[in-house]
Backbone bond lengths (Angstrom), bond angles and torsions (degrees), N, CA, C in turn:
res aa  C-N    CA-C-N  psi(-1)  N-CA   C-N-CA  omega(-1)  CA-C   N-CA-C  phi
1 M - - - 1.414 - - 1.532 110.02 -
2 L 1.306 115.76 143.59 1.425 120.10 -178.00 1.550 112.02 -76.37
3 D 1.359 113.24 138.30 1.430 119.61 178.22 1.534 107.00 -93.05
4 M 1.334 117.09 99.44 1.473 122.58 -174.86 1.552 110.93 -59.32
5 N 1.279 115.62 -36.48 1.497 117.87 179.53 1.526 111.23 -63.74
6 N 1.360 115.14 -40.98 1.446 119.05 178.80 1.556 111.05 -67.26
7 I 1.296 117.71 -39.20 1.473 122.44 177.30 1.507 110.58 -60.39
8 L 1.345 116.92 -44.63 1.452 122.01 -178.27 1.551 109.02 -66.71
9 K 1.303 119.09 -36.97 1.468 122.56 178.41 1.490 108.90 -66.65
10 Q 1.312 118.43 -41.93 1.491 122.97 179.21 1.544 109.58 -64.30
11 A 1.313 116.68 -41.70 1.456 122.07 179.62 1.508 111.10 -63.99
12 Q 1.345 114.91 -42.42 1.464 119.55 177.64 1.519 111.51 -65.87
13 K 1.299 118.04 -38.55 1.480 121.03 179.37 1.509 107.80 -65.67
14 M 1.352 118.78 -43.17 1.483 121.98 -179.73 1.510 108.70 -62.42
15 Q 1.334 118.09 -42.15 1.460 120.09 179.77 1.501 110.57 -63.26
16 E 1.314 119.63 -39.85 1.478 122.39 177.20 1.509 110.32 -63.28
17 E 1.301 117.89 -43.69 1.466 122.57 179.66 1.526 110.32 -65.32
18 M 1.336 116.76 -41.28 1.482 119.96 175.84 1.508 112.10 -58.65
19 K 1.357 115.82 -42.59 1.434 120.96 -179.49 1.522 110.33 -64.15
20 K 1.357 117.85 -40.48 1.457 120.00 176.15 1.513 112.30 -59.99
21 V 1.357 114.53 -44.13 1.451 118.00 -179.97 1.487 111.00 -63.78
22 Q 1.344 117.36 -44.04 1.495 120.72 179.29 1.529 109.35 -59.65
23 D 1.319 117.51 -42.68 1.470 119.26 179.56 1.526 111.38 -65.83
24 S 1.296 118.64 -30.98 1.477 121.03 -177.27 1.544 111.97 -81.92
25 L 1.376 116.40 -14.02 1.489 118.00 -178.43 1.504 112.51 -61.65
26 A 1.321 119.25 -23.90 1.449 121.01 179.29 1.537 111.77 -63.19
27 S 1.362 116.33 -26.34 1.454 118.83 -178.82 1.497 113.38 -95.48
28 V 1.332 119.05 -3.83 1.465 122.40 177.53 1.539 108.27 -91.49
29 T 1.315 115.75 122.74 1.477 118.35 -176.41 1.543 110.03 -114.21
30 V 1.317 112.32 151.68 1.457 122.50 174.95 1.520 109.18 -135.41
31 E 1.273 116.26 164.55 1.472 122.08 -178.03 1.501 112.78 -124.05
32 G 1.298 117.25 142.70 1.446 122.56 171.07 1.532 107.74 -122.97
33 S 1.284 116.10 147.29 1.467 117.11 178.53 1.510 111.33 -142.52
34 A 1.330 114.69 161.56 1.482 118.06 179.86 1.560 107.64 -149.30
35 G 1.287 115.11 162.33 1.477 119.04 -178.80 1.528 113.01 63.29
36 G 1.302 116.16 38.29 1.482 119.41 178.68 1.538 111.45 65.76
37 G 1.303 116.45 31.16 1.447 122.19 178.64 1.546 113.89 90.34
38 M 1.327 117.74 7.80 1.436 120.79 179.36 1.534 111.85 -68.06
39 V 1.352 116.06 -29.42 1.456 122.48 173.77 1.520 109.33 -124.90
40 K 1.311 115.53 127.04 1.483 120.56 178.77 1.495 109.36 -125.36
41 V 1.350 113.88 136.98 1.506 119.28 179.23 1.556 106.00 -126.29
42 V 1.292 113.49 130.89 1.476 121.21 174.26 1.515 106.24 -107.00
43 A 1.363 113.43 131.43 1.461 121.80 177.14 1.513 108.18 -130.85
44 N 1.295 117.39 159.73 1.480 121.98 170.25 1.514 108.04 -96.74
45 C 1.308 115.74 170.81 1.455 119.78 -179.66 1.541 116.05 -79.60
46 K 1.326 114.14 9.80 1.447 120.83 169.57 1.559 108.57 -98.85
47 L 1.298 114.85 10.73 1.483 124.58 176.86 1.542 110.84 65.58
48 E 1.321 116.14 37.67 1.456 121.09 174.38 1.531 108.42 -108.03
49 I 1.312 116.28 132.98 1.478 122.09 178.54 1.549 107.21 -78.64
50 L 1.334 115.82 124.11 1.467 120.02 -177.36 1.550 112.38 -99.03
51 S 1.352 115.37 -34.70 1.456 118.76 179.49 1.489 111.58 -158.47
52 I 1.350 113.76 154.22 1.483 119.57 174.79 1.512 105.05 -131.72
53 K 1.319 117.03 127.50 1.480 121.88 176.82 1.517 108.81 -117.87
54 I 1.328 114.43 132.38 1.483 120.27 -179.25 1.535 107.48 -123.55
55 E 1.333 116.21 127.95 1.449 122.20 177.38 1.531 107.63 -61.30
56 P 1.311 117.26 131.96 1.484 121.35 -179.17 1.543 112.68 -57.45
57 D 1.335 116.65 -29.82 1.491 117.74 -177.54 1.523 112.86 -61.16
58 I 1.316 119.46 -36.05 1.420 119.16 -179.59 1.555 113.11 -76.92
59 L 1.320 116.27 -20.39 1.481 119.15 175.30 1.499 109.86 -72.47
60 K 1.278 118.90 -30.25 1.482 122.03 179.71 1.511 111.35 -69.44
61 E 1.330 115.00 -27.65 1.469 118.29 -179.77 1.521 113.02 -70.14
62 E 1.316 115.88 -21.68 1.437 122.35 177.30 1.541 113.34 58.95
63 D 1.276 115.86 34.98 1.471 120.72 179.31 1.535 106.78 -101.67
64 Q 1.299 116.27 86.97 1.444 125.19 -175.87 1.514 111.23 -56.57
65 E 1.277 118.48 -44.48 1.495 121.72 -176.74 1.517 110.51 -63.59
66 M 1.357 116.60 -43.02 1.450 121.36 -178.68 1.540 109.00 -64.61
67 I 1.301 118.20 -42.08 1.469 122.14 -178.75 1.527 109.88 -66.64
68 E 1.310 116.66 -39.83 1.455 120.14 177.41 1.518 111.83 -63.45
69 D 1.336 115.69 -43.36 1.469 120.36 176.30 1.538 113.90 -61.97
70 L 1.337 115.70 -39.38 1.466 120.46 178.16 1.532 110.89 -68.49
71 L 1.335 116.76 -37.57 1.429 119.54 178.27 1.551 110.09 -66.12
72 V 1.277 119.05 -42.78 1.481 122.25 178.84 1.537 109.42 -61.66
73 A 1.308 116.87 -45.62 1.431 121.92 -179.10 1.518 112.48 -63.26
74 A 1.337 116.38 -42.55 1.484 121.25 -179.54 1.508 111.51 -68.23
75 V 1.382 116.03 -41.66 1.458 120.55 178.47 1.526 109.61 -64.34
76 N 1.293 118.45 -45.27 1.461 121.29 179.93 1.562 112.04 -61.76
77 Q 1.331 114.95 -38.75 1.445 118.66 177.40 1.549 111.54 -66.77
78 A 1.341 116.74 -41.49 1.456 121.64 177.67 1.527 110.58 -60.48
79 I 1.318 115.95 -43.95 1.477 120.09 -179.98 1.535 110.59 -63.83
80 Q 1.346 117.05 -44.14 1.422 120.00 178.91 1.542 111.91 -61.90
81 N 1.349 114.55 -41.10 1.456 119.74 177.87 1.525 111.93 -63.34
82 A 1.357 114.66 -39.44 1.444 119.51 178.74 1.524 111.73 -65.59
83 Q 1.309 116.41 -43.07 1.480 119.72 178.40 1.556 110.90 -61.93
84 K 1.249 114.81 -43.36 1.521 118.97 -179.82 1.512 109.30 -64.92
85 R 1.321 118.96 -42.40 1.464 120.50 -178.28 1.548 109.99 -68.60
86 A 1.352 116.97 -38.18 1.458 119.97 178.43 1.535 110.73 -62.43
87 E 1.338 115.27 -40.94 1.483 120.59 177.11 1.512 111.88 -61.11
88 E 1.376 115.42 -41.45 1.442 121.14 179.78 1.551 109.91 -64.25
89 E 1.364 116.33 -41.76 1.415 119.02 -179.88 1.506 113.41 -65.47
90 M 1.327 115.94 -39.34 1.454 121.58 176.23 1.528 113.57 -65.35
91 K 1.332 115.57 -36.49 1.450 120.24 178.07 1.524 112.35 -65.46
92 K 1.341 116.41 -27.83 1.458 119.42 175.69 1.506 111.01 -61.97
93 V 1.309 117.49 -35.72 1.447 122.42 -178.74 1.496 110.80 -81.51
94 T 1.307 118.27 -44.57 1.469 122.96 -174.37 1.540 113.49 -86.96
95 G 1.314 116.78 -10.97 1.421 118.56 -177.05 1.528 112.95 65.97
96 G 1.324 114.54 25.76 1.447 118.84 -178.83 1.576 114.30 79.76
97 L 1.326 114.79 -0.36 1.449 120.63 -176.57 1.554 112.41 -55.45
98 L 1.297 117.27 -45.74 1.460 120.50 -177.71 1.509 112.66 -65.42
99 G 1.329 117.14 -33.49 1.426 121.83 -179.89 1.536 111.89 -67.41
100 N 1.337 115.83 -25.58 1.467 119.24 -178.35 1.519 111.45 -85.98
101 L 1.304 120.11 -4.44 1.470 122.38 -175.60 1.517 111.25 -86.41
102 N 1.348 119.53 -11.62 1.436 124.06 -176.86 1.532 112.14 51.97
103 L 1.329 116.17 50.78 1.433 120.91 -179.34 1.538 110.64 -74.17
104 P 1.295 117.89 148.49 1.490 118.14 179.18 1.508 113.04 -67.45
105 D 1.322 116.62 153.00 1.480 122.00 180.00 1.511 108.85 -53.47
106 G 1.330 115.17 138.27 1.444 119.45 177.30 1.483 116.92 81.60
107 F 1.379 116.12 -5.53 1.471 120.39 175.91 1.487 111.27 -62.88
108 K 1.307 119.11 133.86 1.418 122.99 179.22 1.555 107.33 -131.49
109 F 1.330 115.32 138.84 1.445 119.77 172.69 1.540 109.24 -71.06
110 P 1.276 119.18 140.33 1.426 123.39 177.60 1.540 109.59 -51.80
111 G 1.336 116.62 134.27 1.421 122.42 177.17 1.508 116.08 84.60
112 L 1.359 115.21 -0.20 1.476 117.83 -179.20 1.506 109.40 -115.45
């Protein structure tokens, strides 16, 4: 027979661990790049852009549209990398349990 008290304690512990991981995601960084590394964007796993580096050579070309396109591509890649890394960090806590629940997009557990 299942011990409901034990299950609730385990769920609370998992929730606490998930909160710790979510709080730590601000310090986990990933990089996105475009144009063969001519534009690099560093983001944290809270989806905040921390820095953008542009190779001086492309600035000399004065091709504003190309630079804008490279920035968009690098930022999007950094965000995708951050989301993937955040999911990996959360799976370490949940053991992949949440991924097996087929929860709808945007679903959040209360308090998280």
